[in-house]
Backbone as a ProteinNet text record, in pm:
[ID]
protein_1_A
[PRIMARY]
MRRPKGSTARGLIPAVASGFVPGLGQLLNGQTDKAIGVFVVAGVAGIVYGWGIPLIAGAAGLIAGGTWLYGIADGYFTGRRKR
[TERTIARY]
52.7	0.5	103.6	74.2	129.8	87.5	147.8	94.9	126.3	-17.8	-36	132	139.4	295.2	305.9	216.7	199.4	171	194.3	191.6	237.3	180.4	240.4	341.6	340.2	392.1	529.7	569.7	680.8	807	749.7	813.4	839.3	759.2	787	920.1	972.4	1115.8	1199.3	1240.2	1328.1	1314.6	1201.3	1175.3	1201.3	1163	1218.6	1350	1425.5	1560.3	1631.5	1593.3	1667.3	1620.2	1515.7	1494.5	1582.1	1623.8	1772.7	1876.4	1923.9	2047.4	2004.8	2054.2	2041.1	2117.2	2035.4	2109.7	2079	2053.8	2020	1887.3	1787.5	1679.7	1700.7	1806.2	1888.3	1941.8	2006.3	2112	2007.7	1886.8	1811.8	1719.9	1708.5	1648.5	1748.5	1857	1966.5	2058.9	2013.7	2101.6	2226	2328	2435.1	2486.8	2499.3	2581.3	2479.6	2375.1	2292.1	2314.1	2286.3	2316	2434.1	2542.3	2687.1	2659.8	2615	2616.3	2474	2403.4	2333.9	2362.3	2435.2	2510.2	2631.6	2690.8	2829.8	2766.8	2654.5	2621.9	2540	2460.6	2400.4	2511.8	2606.3	2714.1	2783.9	2858.2	2934.8	2831.8	2720.2	2662.7	2617.6	2620.2	2570.5	2703.6	2794.4	2926.8	2953.4	2934.2	2945.9	2883.6	2739.3	2639.5	2664.1	2680.7	2754.1	2867.5	2977.4	3065.9	3038.1	2918.1	2890.7	2980.3	3014.7	3106.3	3035.5	3079.2	2993.1	3001.7	2839.6	2794.6	2752.2	2822.7	2762.2	2701.6	2638.4	2612.7	2456.2	2387.6	2266.8	2235.7	2325.4	2296.1	2331.8	2443.9	2462.4	2365.6	2272.1	2168.2	2024.9	2019	1925	1963.6	2077.5	2144.4	2128.9	2172.7	2164.3	1992.8	1923.2	1772.5	1699.1	1733.3	1708	1733.2	1837.9	1891.6	1868.5	1817.1	1764	1605.6	1527.8	1409.5	1389.7	1490.6	1506.4	1521.2	1610.2	1649.6	1506.1	1439	1296.9	1227.2	1167.2	1115.4	1116.6	1241.5	1326.2	1304.2	1364.5	1330.1	1185.2	1086.3	956.2	914.5	923.8	864.7	938.2	1084.5	1149.4	1103.3	1103.6	1070.5	899.3	847.3	708.8	708.2	816.4	822.9	856.8	956.9	1023.1	938.3	1006	916.6	840.8
-144.6	-17.1	116.4	214.8	352.1	458.1	541.2	631	777.9	858.6	973.6	1039.9	1151.6	1216	1286	1356.1	1450.5	1366.7	1229	1145	1196.5	1194.3	1264.3	1130.7	1010.6	882.7	890.9	903.7	948.4	1028.4	1145.5	1244.6	1194.3	1100.3	1046	980.7	905	842.6	945.7	1037.2	1124.1	1208.4	1275.7	1354.9	1269	1167.1	1084.3	1055.6	1020.5	1012.4	1143.8	1242.3	1369	1394.5	1367.7	1395.5	1316.6	1188	1142.5	1190.3	1194.3	1243	1376.6	1510.2	1585	1565.1	1594.3	1593.9	1426.9	1328.1	1211.7	1223.3	1283.8	1275.5	1357.4	1436.6	1496.2	1393	1333.1	1232.6	1115.7	1059.1	986.1	1044.5	1148.5	1208.3	1246.9	1189.2	1210.2	1354.4	1415.7	1556.3	1550.7	1529.7	1452.2	1595.4	1707.5	1849.8	1906.4	1924.3	1963.1	1903.4	1726.2	1660.2	1693.8	1698	1718.5	1847	1965.3	2079.9	2109	2052.2	1998.3	1952.8	1831	1797.9	1864.8	1930.1	2033	2093.1	2193.2	2321	2273.9	2146.2	2125.3	2054	2007.2	1944.4	2041.6	2133.4	2242.8	2331.7	2347.1	2436.6	2386.6	2240.7	2169.9	2137.6	2115	2110.3	2251.7	2373.7	2503.9	2497	2446.7	2448	2398.1	2261.6	2168.7	2205.3	2295.9	2342.7	2462.1	2510.8	2646.2	2757.7	2789.9	2906.1	3035.8	3088.6	3210.2	3309.4	3389.6	3472.9	3431.7	3289.8	3243.1	3126.2	3061.3	2915.4	2944.3	3055.6	3047.5	3048.1	3181.2	3154.3	3021	2965.3	2835	2723.7	2725	2624.9	2677.5	2790	2840.3	2779.9	2799	2769	2603.6	2535	2386	2341.4	2398.5	2348.8	2384	2537	2569.8	2472.8	2426.3	2364	2216.7	2174.1	2048.5	2066.1	2150.6	2156.3	2181.8	2274.1	2272.6	2149	2063	1921.7	1846.1	1847.4	1739.4	1792.6	1942.1	1981.8	1974.4	2005.9	1964.4	1841.1	1746.7	1596.7	1580.8	1601	1570.6	1636.3	1780.7	1833.9	1805.6	1759.4	1715.7	1591.8	1494.2	1349.3	1332	1443.3	1449.7	1474.6	1581.2	1621	1506.9	1435.8	1335.9	1241.6	1224.2	1134.8	1220.4
7.1	9.2	3.1	-78	-95.4	-12.1	56	94.3	19.4	24	-70.5	-22.3	-91.5	-118.3	32.9	84.9	186.1	339.5	322.7	440.4	578.7	687.4	796.8	839.2	839.4	841.6	830	702.4	649.4	731.7	774.3	817.2	1011.7	1032.5	1201.2	1240.5	1113.7	1164.4	1160.8	1061.3	1072.1	1193.4	1256.6	1339.6	1485.3	1523.8	1582.8	1638	1532	1511.2	1545.7	1536.9	1525.9	1704.8	1756.6	1883.7	1959.4	1940.8	2016.6	1994.8	1856.5	1818	1711.5	1756.8	1660.4	1528.4	1424.2	1291.7	1205.7	1308.7	1246.8	1164.4	1149.2	1095.5	949	933	801.7	761.8	815.4	755.9	680	766.6	704.9	597.4	597.3	445.4	361	342.3	274.7	270.2	349.8	357.9	459	396.5	499.2	541.7	452.4	490.9	610.3	593.8	702.2	805.9	817.8	916.2	1011.4	944.3	1007.3	1056.1	1003.6	1053	1169.5	1177.9	1291.3	1421	1389	1492.6	1535.9	1483.2	1567.6	1617.5	1548.7	1632.4	1758	1750.9	1888.9	1973.9	1919.3	2008.2	2073.8	1998.4	2067.4	2168.3	2141.8	2199.5	2318.3	2312.8	2428.1	2515.1	2471.9	2572.5	2637.7	2560.3	2627.4	2728.1	2714.8	2794.6	2947.4	2908.2	3007.6	3113.7	3033.4	3116.1	3213.5	3198.9	3234.7	3247.9	3121.8	3129.3	3158.6	3234.6	3251.5	3156.1	3152.2	3043.5	2947.5	2880.5	2774.3	2778.8	2894.4	2898.4	2874.6	2903.3	2891.9	2741.2	2650.7	2529	2466.8	2495.4	2449.9	2455.1	2589.5	2616.7	2524.4	2487.2	2415.8	2271.8	2235.5	2105.6	2078.3	2190.3	2155.8	2175.5	2231.7	2250.5	2110.6	2069.3	1923.5	1811.2	1824	1703.8	1725.6	1860.2	1874.6	1801.8	1863.7	1813.1	1635.9	1620.4	1431.2	1385.2	1398.6	1367.9	1368.6	1455.5	1458.1	1365.3	1389	1285.7	1143.4	1092.9	964.5	940.3	1007.7	974.6	952.4	1021.6	973.2	864.5	843.5	687.7	592.6	602.4	486.8	461.5	557.3	557	456.9	513.4	464.8	288.7	246.9	96.5	23.8	79	30.1	-109.3	-199.4	-328.1	-399.1
[MASK]
+++++++++++++++++++++++++++++++++++++++++++++++++++++++++++++++++++++++++++++++++++

């Protein structure tokens, strides 16, 4: 059974994957460069936040969280548009 082009189910797997590892959803959608970018930005911001560097830890936490949410949303919507 074939799903319609805009099926919501096609975007769920990349979205859930990005929820666990930022960038994994982009990788599953075939966007290798974007996957590396999302992973690196979320990783570096998460490390800076984890170290608790004064004055920038809060901003780094927001960047890490925003990148994580972006990865989930982008994985979902790109997965829906594929094919």
